C-alpha positions in Angstrom: 103.3 107.5 62.6 107.0 108.1 63.4 107.9 111.7 63.9 111.5 112.9 63.5 110.9 116.3 65.1 112.8 118.4 67.6 111.4 116.3 70.4 113.1 113.2 69.0 112.0 110.2 67.0 108.6 109.2 68.3 105.0 108.4 67.3 102.3 110.9 66.6 98.7 110.6 65.6 97.5 112.0 62.2 94.3 112.2 60.3 92.1 112.8 63.3 88.9 114.8 63.2 87.6 117.1 66.0 84.0 116.4 66.9 81.9 118.4 69.4 78.8 116.9 70.8 75.9 119.1 71.9 72.9 117.4 73.6 69.7 118.8 74.9 68.8 117.9 78.5 66.0 115.6 77.2 66.6 114.6 73.6 63.3 113.9 71.8 64.6 113.1 68.3 65.6 109.5 67.3 68.5 110.5 65.1 71.4 112.9 65.8 72.5 115.5 63.2 76.1 115.6 62.0 77.1 119.0 60.6 80.0 119.2 58.1 81.3 122.6 57.1 82.6 123.8 53.7 86.0 124.9 52.5 87.9 127.1 54.8 85.2 126.9 57.4 84.9 125.1 60.8 81.9 123.9 62.7 81.7 127.3 64.4 79.6 128.2 61.3 76.7 126.4 63.0 77.0 127.8 66.5 76.1 131.5 65.9 75.9 133.9 63.0 78.6 136.6 62.5 76.2 139.3 63.8 75.4 137.3 67.0 72.1 135.7 66.1 71.1 132.1 66.9 72.8 129.5 64.7 71.5 126.2 63.4 73.0 124.1 66.1 71.0 126.0 68.8 67.9 125.8 66.7 68.0 122.0 66.2 69.0 121.5 69.9 65.7 123.3 70.9 63.9 120.9 68.5 65.2 117.9 70.5 68.2 116.8 68.3 71.6 115.8 69.6 74.1 117.6 67.4 77.6 116.7 66.3 79.8 119.5 64.9 83.0 118.4 63.1 86.1 120.1 61.9 87.3 118.0 58.9 90.8 116.6 59.2 93.7 119.1 58.7 91.5 122.1 59.4 90.6 124.2 62.5 90.8 122.0 65.6 91.9 119.0 63.6 95.7 119.3 63.3 97.7 119.1 60.1 100.8 117.0 60.4 102.6 118.1 57.2 105.5 115.7 57.3 103.2 112.7 57.0 99.9 113.8 55.5 101.3 115.7 52.5 99.7 118.3 50.3 99.7 122.0 51.2 97.3 124.1 53.2 96.2 127.6 52.1 93.6 130.3 53.0 90.8 131.8 51.0 91.6 135.5 50.3 89.3 138.2 51.4 88.3 139.4 47.9 87.1 135.8 47.0 84.9 135.8 50.1 83.4 139.2 49.3 82.7 138.4 45.6 81.5 134.9 45.9 79.9 134.6 49.3 78.9 137.9 51.0 78.4 140.6 48.4 78.3 139.2 44.9 75.7 141.8 43.9 78.3 144.6 44.3 80.8 143.2 41.8 79.9 143.6 38.1 82.2 140.7 37.1 80.1 138.4 39.3 76.7 139.7 38.1 77.8 139.3 34.5 78.8 135.6 35.3 75.3 134.8 36.7 72.3 137.1 36.7 70.9 135.9 40.0 73.7 137.6 41.9 71.7 140.9 41.7 69.0 139.3 43.9 71.3 139.0 46.9 69.9 140.8 49.9 70.2 138.6 53.0 73.8 139.0 54.1 73.8 141.1 57.3 75.8 144.2 56.9 77.6 145.3 53.7 79.5 142.1 53.1 82.7 144.0 52.5 85.9 144.3 54.4 85.8 146.9 57.1 82.2 146.1 58.0 82.3 144.6 61.5 80.0 141.7 60.6 82.1 140.8 57.6 85.3 141.1 59.5 83.9 138.9 62.2 83.0 136.3 59.6 86.4 136.5 57.8 88.2 136.1 61.2 86.6 132.6 61.3 88.2 131.5 58.0 91.0 128.9 58.5 93.5 127.3 56.2 92.4 124.1 54.4 94.1 121.3 52.5 94.4 122.4 48.9 94.7 118.9 47.5 91.1 117.6 47.4 92.2 114.0 46.9 93.9 114.1 50.3 90.9 115.7 52.0 88.5 113.2 50.4 90.5 110.3 51.6 91.0 111.6 55.2 87.4 112.7 55.6 86.0 109.4 54.3 87.9 107.5 57.0 87.1 110.0 59.7 83.4 110.2 58.9 83.1 106.4 58.7 84.6 106.1 62.2 82.3 108.8 63.5 79.2 107.3 62.1 80.1 103.9 63.4 80.4 105.4 66.8 77.3 107.6 66.7 75.0 105.1 64.9 72.0 106.1 62.8 72.1 109.8 62.0 71.3 112.5 59.5 74.1 114.4 57.7 74.0 118.2 57.0 76.8 119.1 54.7 77.7 122.5 53.2 79.5 123.3 50.0 82.9 121.4 49.8 81.5 118.9 52.3 78.8 117.8 49.9 81.0 115.0 48.5 81.9 114.1 52.0 78.2 113.5 52.7 77.6 111.5 49.5 80.6 109.3 50.2 79.6 108.7 53.9 76.1 107.8 52.8 77.5 105.4 50.1 79.8 103.8 52.7 77.2 103.5 55.5 73.7 103.4 53.9 72.3 101.4 56.8 73.2 104.2 59.3 72.8 107.4 57.3 69.0 108.1 57.4 69.1 111.3 55.4 71.4 113.8 53.8 70.8 117.6 53.7 73.2 119.1 51.2 73.4 122.9 51.3 74.7 123.9 47.9 77.1 120.9 47.6 80.3 121.1 45.6 79.3 120.7 42.0 78.0 120.5 39.4 77.9 116.8 38.6 80.9 115.6 36.6 82.0 119.0 35.3 84.1 121.8 36.7 83.0 125.3 35.9 85.5 127.6 34.2 87.5 129.7 36.6 86.5 127.7 39.7 89.1 126.1 41.9 89.4 122.4 42.5 88.9 119.3 40.4 85.9 117.9 38.6 83.9 115.1 40.2 84.7 112.3 37.8 82.3 109.8 39.6 79.4 112.1 39.2 79.1 114.0 42.5 82.3 112.8 44.0 86.0 112.1 43.1 86.0 108.9 45.2 84.1 105.9 43.6 80.5 105.4 44.4 78.6 102.1 44.1 76.8 102.0 40.8 74.7 99.3 39.1 75.9 98.1 36.7 79.3 98.5 38.5 81.8 101.1 37.2 85.1 99.3 36.7 86.7 102.0 34.5 85.5 105.6 34.8 86.5 106.6 31.2 85.0 103.5 29.6 81.9 102.8 31.8 80.6 106.2 32.9 79.9 108.0 29.7 78.5 111.6 29.9 76.5 114.0 27.7 75.9 117.7 28.0 72.3 118.8 28.0 71.1 122.4 27.4 69.2 124.4 30.1 65.4 123.8 30.3 63.3 125.9 27.9 62.8 129.3 29.3 65.8 129.2 31.6 68.4 130.1 29.0 70.7 132.7 30.4 69.7 131.8 34.0 70.8 128.1 34.1 74.0 126.5 32.8 74.0 123.3 30.8 74.2 120.1 32.7 76.7 117.2 32.3 74.8 114.0 33.0 75.2 110.3 32.3 74.6 109.1 28.8 71.7 106.6 28.5 71.2 104.0 29.8 72.2 105.6 33.1 73.7 103.6 35.9 71.9 103.6 39.3 73.4 104.4 42.7 73.1 101.3 44.7 73.5 102.7 48.2 72.6 106.4 47.9 69.3 105.4 46.4 68.4 104.1 49.9 68.8 107.5 51.5 66.4 110.5 51.2 68.2 113.6 50.1 67.4 117.3 50.4 69.2 119.9 48.3 69.1 123.5 49.6 69.8 126.4 47.1 69.9 130.1 47.7 68.1 132.3 45.1 71.1 134.6 44.7 73.9 132.1 45.1 76.5 131.2 42.5 74.9 127.7 42.7 71.6 129.0 41.4 72.4 128.4 37.8 73.4 124.8 38.2 72.0 123.1 41.3 69.1 121.8 39.2 71.7 119.6 37.6 72.0 117.6 40.9 68.3 116.9 40.8 68.5 115.7 37.2 71.5 113.5 38.1 69.7 112.0 41.1 66.6 111.3 38.9 68.9 109.3 36.6 70.5 107.4 39.4 67.4 106.5 41.4 68.0 108.7 44.4 65.0 110.3 46.1 66.0 114.0 46.1 63.9 117.0 47.1 65.0 120.4 45.9 64.5 123.1 48.5 64.9 125.9 46.0 64.5 128.8 48.4 63.4 131.5 46.0 60.6 129.2 44.7 59.6 128.5 48.3 59.2 132.2 48.9 62.5 132.7 50.9 64.3 135.3 48.8 67.7 136.9 48.5 70.0 134.2 50.0 73.5 133.5 48.9 75.8 130.6 49.6 75.6 130.8 53.4 71.9 130.8 53.9 72.4 129.3 57.4 74.3 132.4 58.5 72.3 135.1 56.6 69.2 136.9 57.7 66.2 134.5 57.8 68.6 131.6 58.6 66.1 130.1 61.0 63.4 130.2 58.3 65.6 128.1 56.2 66.3 125.8 59.1 62.5 125.4 59.5 62.2 124.3 55.9 64.9 121.7 56.5 63.2 120.5 59.7 59.9 120.2 57.8 61.6 118.1 55.1 63.1 115.8 57.7 59.8 115.3 59.4 58.2 114.3 56.0 61.1 112.3 54.6 63.2 110.8 57.5 61.5 108.2 59.6 62.2 108.9 63.2 62.1 112.7 63.0 59.1 114.3 64.5 
């Protein structure tokens, strides 16, 4: 791209993605793992926890995996070239982090929005500003592209390039990166051997009141996925209905927006095993079950690692940073062993 800056008219590179490769001395696992962080985060999320404990990258390295850590384009170590890439970058404020991620149980407005918030016990420290662990975590927050359509496009191109270079792999995507993982799997189903989605951006189709961002008009993404029969016109072809929560879950679960019958199938994602990780006390707890229902409709083999039901209690949105983070990692490893050929 031509850059008319203070150094004169010249060419610069834009849209690049920082990737860090960590490899054990003697890798024993067939497929490497690619970690993709959520909104306002970088891949340092996976190196260590804010209170200095071992992170998921180290855990999976000791299990014999080669690990790739990415900073999505326009974030962290992946530069933002404003004049060419458009949009605007912004930072997540401290009060949002406290209320939604690290201490939801301490805010009545959050507990009234979803009852499971009161179960949150696993964040180390108070989860509030002034606590050294919280301050360490907040210091890692970085500006992100606020236009999700720009991010979706740039990450799709960057992830496709990375997967083509790495080869067969398993994706581990958190939060905002959930759609990045679905799009990557849809684009390269022959190379993506599994997707672990830790509380992916959602729920399907709908956008919750008061939540930032845009609804996922193609189901779990804004970019088009490959359906059968093909979706040629979103409004005409992908009809939806709203279904009430399961019996006995009223007040705990939200309604789901799903495809109207007959549901279209996902041509490429149905070839990839999927694990969905949900914390018992996260704001995702009321609606992550909708992903499982969506994937049932679309023919995707999806396993719900609902941590509370599995006896791992008190986790919020960042289970991989909270106390018991390696217990959660062990559940993910067990799932990969049982569902991803080549993981032992």
